[in-house]
C-alpha positions in Angstrom: 36.1 -35.3 -109.8 38.5 -34.6 -107.7 37.0 -34.5 -103.8 39.1 -31.9 -102.0 41.5 -34.4 -99.6 40.4 -34.0 -95.7 43.3 -32.3 -93.9 41.6 -29.0 -96.0 38.2 -29.4 -93.4 38.9 -27.7 -89.8 39.7 -29.5 -87.5 36.4 -29.8 -84.9 36.6 -29.3 -81.7 37.4 -32.1 -79.6 35.2 -33.2 -76.6 36.9 -34.8 -73.4 34.3 -37.6 -73.8 36.2 -37.8 -77.5 39.6 -39.0 -75.9 40.1 -42.4 -74.7 40.6 -43.2 -71.0 39.3 -39.8 -69.4 36.1 -39.2 -68.2 33.6 -36.8 -69.0 33.6 -33.8 -66.9 29.5 -33.8 -66.4 29.6 -36.9 -64.7 31.9 -35.5 -62.0 30.1 -32.5 -61.5 26.8 -34.8 -61.4 28.4 -36.6 -58.3 29.2 -34.0 -56.5 25.7 -33.2 -56.9 24.2 -36.1 -55.3 26.3 -36.1 -52.6 26.3 -33.2 -51.6 22.8 -33.7 -52.2 22.5 -36.7 -49.8 24.9 -35.2 -47.0 21.9 -32.1 -46.6 19.3 -35.1 -46.0 21.4 -36.6 -43.9 21.8 -33.7 -42.0 18.6 -32.8 -41.8 17.0 -35.4 -40.5 19.6 -35.9 -38.0 18.6 -32.0 -37.3 14.4 -32.8 -37.1 15.7 -36.0 -34.9 17.4 -33.9 -32.6 14.9 -30.7 -32.8 11.7 -33.6 -31.7 14.4 -35.3 -28.4 14.6 -32.4 -27.5 11.1 -31.4 -26.8 9.9 -34.6 -26.2 12.3 -33.8 -23.2 11.3 -30.4 -22.2 7.2 -31.5 -22.6 7.9 -34.2 -20.1 9.8 -32.0 -17.9 6.6 -29.5 -17.2 3.9 -30.2 -15.3 1.6 -32.8 -14.2 1.3 -33.9 -18.0 4.6 -34.5 -19.5 5.1 -36.4 -15.8 2.5 -39.0 -17.3 3.8 -38.6 -20.7 7.2 -39.8 -19.4 5.2 -42.6 -17.8 3.6 -43.9 -21.0 6.5 -44.1 -22.6 8.2 -46.1 -19.5 4.7 -48.1 -20.0 6.1 -50.0 -16.5 5.2 -53.5 -16.4 4.6 -54.6 -13.8 3.1 -53.1 -10.5 3.1 -49.2 -9.3 6.5 -49.5 -7.2 5.8 -46.6 -4.8 8.1 -44.9 -1.6 7.0 -43.5 1.0 9.4 -40.5 2.5 8.9 -39.9 6.2 6.2 -37.3 7.5 7.2 -33.6 6.9 6.6 -31.0 9.8 7.5 -27.6 8.2 6.9 -24.2 9.1 5.3 -21.6 6.6 5.6 -18.4 5.2 3.0 -17.2 7.3 3.8 -13.2 9.2 4.7 -14.5 12.2 5.8 -17.6 11.4 3.0 -19.7 13.5 1.5 -22.1 10.5 2.8 -25.5 10.3 2.4 -27.8 7.6 3.1 -31.6 8.5 3.0 -33.3 5.1 3.2 -37.1 4.4 4.9 -37.9 0.2 4.8 -40.7 -1.5 7.0 -40.8 -4.7 6.1 -43.6 -7.4 8.5 -45.1 -9.2 9.4 -46.8 -12.0 10.3 -49.8 -11.3 12.3 -51.2 -8.2 15.3 -50.1 -9.5 14.6 -47.7 -9.5 13.3 -47.0 -6.7 17.0 -48.2 -5.1 18.7 -45.1 -7.5 15.8 -42.7 -5.5 17.2 -43.8 -2.4 20.8 -43.0 -2.5 19.5 -39.2 -3.2 16.7 -39.0 -0.3 18.8 -36.9 1.8 19.3 -34.1 -0.3 15.6 -34.7 -2.2 14.3 -34.3 1.2 16.2 -31.6 1.9 14.7 -29.5 -1.3 11.1 -30.3 -0.8 11.7 -29.3 2.6 12.8 -25.8 1.5 9.8 -25.8 -1.4 7.1 -26.1 1.7 8.4 -23.7 3.5 8.0 -21.5 1.0 4.3 -21.3 0.7 1.7 -19.8 2.8 -1.3 -22.0 4.8 -3.5 -19.4 2.3 -1.6 -21.1 -0.5 -2.2 -25.1 0.5 -5.3 -25.6 1.7 -6.8 -24.7 -2.1 -6.5 -27.8 -4.5 -4.1 -25.2 -7.1 -1.8 -24.8 -4.4 -1.4 -28.6 -4.1 -1.6 -29.3 -7.0 1.5 -27.3 -8.0 3.0 -27.8 -5.0 2.8 -31.6 -6.3 3.9 -30.5 -9.9 7.3 -28.5 -7.8 7.9 -31.2 -5.6 8.2 -34.0 -9.1 10.6 -31.7 -10.7 12.8 -31.3 -7.7 12.9 -35.0 -7.3 13.9 -35.2 -11.0 17.4 -32.9 -10.1 19.3 -35.3 -9.1 18.6 -37.1 -12.1 19.1 -34.8 -15.0 15.6 -33.3 -14.6 14.1 -30.7 -13.0 15.0 -27.5 -12.5 18.3 -29.0 -14.8 16.5 -30.0 -17.7 13.9 -27.7 -17.7 15.7 -24.5 -18.9 17.5 -27.5 -21.7 19.1 -24.0 -23.4 21.5 -22.6 -22.4 22.9 -25.4 -19.8 26.3 -27.3 -20.5 26.1 -29.8 -23.6 26.5 -32.3 -21.2 23.3 -31.6 -18.5 21.6 -31.5 -21.6 22.9 -34.8 -23.2 22.2 -36.4 -19.7 19.4 -35.5 -19.4 18.4 -36.2 -22.8 19.0 -39.4 -22.0 18.4 -40.6 -18.7 15.5 -42.7 -17.3 13.4 -40.1 -15.1 12.8 -42.2 -12.3 10.1 -40.7 -10.3 6.5 -40.7 -11.9 4.1 -39.0 -10.1 4.3 -37.5 -6.8 1.3 -38.3 -4.1 0.2 -37.0 -0.9 -0.6 -39.5 1.7 -1.6 -36.9 4.4 -1.4 -32.3 4.1 -2.3 -31.5 7.2 -1.5 -27.4 7.9 -2.8 -26.1 11.1 
C-alpha cells in the first residue's frame, strides 16, 4: 500500500510561538497588563498617603484637640518651653467702648529652637491677637466657653506665619505652595495659656 505524500495534507496554521526567534504575543500582553496593574497600585497607595496626611494636617489645625494632636506627634524631648508675651490692654467691642480687657498670654512652644522662631514673628502675632480680643464683648470673655474659644482663635492666629492657622485650615482652594508648607512645617506653638485675664 502506498501512502499519500505529506505534501497532499493542507498546511497547518503556524502560531507565533512556532516561529523561531519570536516571542509569543500573549507574553507581551501579559507583561503590559502586569506593569499597568503595578502602576495602578502605586498610584492608589500614593493617593491614600496624600489623603491621610491631608486629613491629619486639617485635624491638627482644628481646635485645641488638633493642637494636642500636634503636640503628641512632636513628642517634646525635654521640659515644656514657654514664651510669655507682654500683657495686653484692649478696648472691647461693647457699645460705648467703655469696657477693657487686660490679658496676659503665654505661648507653649515645642522647644527652645521653636521659641526663637516664634520670637521673630512676635510683632505680627501680637497685632493679630490684639485684633482678635478687640472683636469680643465683655459678656463673651466672662464665660468659660468664651475664653476657650479665644484661646483656640489665638492659637490659630499664632500659627499663620508658620503655614498653619487660617491658611492651613482651608487646605483646599489655597495655593499648592502654601498647602505643601503647611503639611511639612513643624508648627512651633502647641498651646495658648492665660497668665492673667481681667475684664473691666
